[in-house]
C-alpha positions as CSV (number, residue, x, y, z in Angstrom):
1,M,34.7,228.9,70.1
2,E,35.3,229.4,66.8
3,I,32.8,230.8,64.4
4,L,32.7,230.5,60.8
5,I,29.1,232.1,59.5
6,R,29.1,230.5,55.6
7,R,26.8,230.6,53.0
8,A,24.8,227.2,53.2
9,T,25.3,224.3,51.2
10,H,23.3,220.9,50.2
11,A,25.0,219.3,53.0
12,D,23.8,221.3,55.6
13,L,19.9,221.2,54.7
14,D,19.4,218.4,57.5
15,A,21.0,220.4,60.0
16,I,18.8,223.4,58.9
17,H,15.9,221.5,59.0
18,E,16.5,220.4,62.2
19,L,16.9,224.0,62.9
20,V,13.5,225.1,61.9
21,H,12.5,221.9,63.5
22,D,13.6,223.4,66.7
23,L,12.1,226.6,66.0
24,A,8.5,225.5,65.9
25,V,8.7,223.9,69.0
26,Y,9.8,226.9,70.2
27,E,7.0,229.1,68.6
28,N,4.3,226.2,70.2
29,A,3.8,225.2,66.8
30,E,5.8,221.7,66.2
31,E,2.5,220.1,64.3
32,Q,2.7,223.2,61.7
33,H,6.2,222.1,60.8
34,I,5.5,219.5,57.8
35,A,8.0,220.4,55.2
36,T,10.4,217.5,54.3
37,L,14.0,217.2,54.3
38,A,13.2,215.9,50.8
39,E,11.2,219.1,49.7
40,Y,14.3,221.4,51.1
41,E,16.2,219.3,48.9
42,R,14.4,220.2,46.0
43,D,13.6,224.1,46.6
44,F,17.4,224.7,47.7
45,S,18.7,223.2,44.4
46,E,15.6,225.3,42.6
47,G,16.8,228.3,44.1
48,I,13.8,229.2,46.1
49,F,15.7,230.2,49.3
50,Q,19.1,230.5,50.4
51,A,20.5,230.7,53.7
52,I,23.3,231.4,55.5
53,V,24.7,229.1,58.8
54,A,26.9,229.8,61.7
55,E,29.5,227.0,62.2
56,V,31.2,226.1,65.7
57,D,33.5,223.0,65.4
58,D,32.4,221.6,62.2
59,K,28.4,221.9,63.4
60,V,25.9,224.1,61.9
61,V,24.5,225.7,65.2
62,G,22.5,228.5,63.8
63,M,21.1,230.1,60.7
64,V,19.7,232.3,58.2
65,L,16.9,231.2,55.7
66,F,15.7,234.2,53.4
67,Y,14.1,234.4,49.4
68,M,13.9,237.3,47.2
69,A,10.9,239.0,47.0
70,Y,9.4,242.2,46.0
71,S,8.0,245.0,46.7
72,T,5.8,247.3,44.1
73,W,6.4,250.5,46.9
74,K,10.7,249.8,47.3
75,G,11.6,247.4,44.8
76,R,13.9,244.2,45.6
77,M,14.1,242.6,48.9
78,L,15.0,239.5,51.0
79,F,12.6,237.7,53.1
80,L,14.1,236.4,56.0
81,E,12.0,233.7,56.8
82,D,13.5,231.9,59.6
83,F,16.3,232.8,62.2
84,V,17.3,230.9,64.7
85,V,20.9,229.7,66.8
86,K,20.8,226.4,69.1
87,E,19.9,227.7,72.6
88,D,23.1,226.1,73.5
89,Y,25.7,228.2,71.3
90,R,23.1,231.7,72.1
91,R,24.9,234.6,73.7
92,Y,28.0,234.7,71.9
93,G,27.5,236.9,69.2
94,L,26.4,234.1,66.8
95,G,23.2,235.7,65.5
96,Q,24.4,239.1,65.5
97,K,26.8,237.6,63.0
98,L,24.2,235.8,61.2
99,F,21.5,239.1,61.0
100,D,25.4,240.6,60.0
101,A,25.5,238.7,57.1
102,F,22.0,237.9,56.1
103,V,22.0,242.2,56.0
104,A,25.0,242.4,53.7
105,E,23.5,239.3,51.6
106,G,20.7,241.8,51.2
107,R,22.9,245.0,50.1
108,L,24.8,242.7,47.6
109,Q,21.4,241.5,45.5
110,G,20.8,245.1,45.3
111,C,17.8,244.8,47.9
112,R,16.0,248.1,49.3
113,L,15.3,246.9,52.2
114,V,14.9,242.9,54.4
115,K,12.2,242.0,56.0
116,W,10.6,239.2,58.0
117,Q,8.0,238.5,61.1
118,V,8.6,238.7,64.7
119,L,5.9,236.6,66.9
120,D,4.9,239.8,69.2
121,W,5.8,237.6,72.4
122,N,9.3,237.0,71.2
123,E,10.6,239.8,73.6
124,P,14.4,238.5,73.3
125,A,14.0,238.7,69.3
126,L,12.2,241.5,69.5
127,N,15.1,242.9,72.0
128,F,17.4,242.1,69.2
129,Y,15.9,244.2,65.9
130,H,15.7,247.0,68.4
131,K,18.9,246.7,69.0
132,N,19.7,246.6,65.4
133,N,17.6,250.0,64.6
134,A,14.5,247.5,63.0
135,V,11.7,249.4,62.5
136,I,9.1,246.5,64.0
137,E,4.9,247.4,62.1
138,K,2.3,247.1,65.0
139,D,-0.2,248.2,61.2
140,W,-0.4,245.5,59.0
141,W,-2.3,242.3,59.7
142,N,-0.8,239.1,58.1
143,G,-3.1,236.9,56.2
144,K,-2.5,233.7,54.5
145,L,-4.3,231.0,52.7
146,F,-3.7,227.4,53.0
147,L,-3.5,225.5,49.5
148,D,-3.7,221.9,50.6
């Protein structure tokens, strides 16, 4: 299997949107995935987010979607919003290649850290991050406020 890891383009947004939907289903939150493909297209064009994709046989089968954030304590950081590989393509090293590309992108963009969230019940993800020497914080709680 030949794996190509590359920066996403507009042509990849449909596949990215589908992968995010797959992730929402996996996380038992399908009804919460309400962002449309048109919104993805607009926001990608405006530089709101970036992505790196994994391609096998000219088909996007995985991705990391991220954006620049700022830590007042550390400075620049990339926030990994979503990280998903289609189930049939897991265990071939695509996830590691995508994660490595994301970390490299953080360094390239002058970041001091990369950050993400992981569900406490997602053992495969937790194991993956631990394998990569990630710090998994358990003392901070997430806050959010929906604006619509």
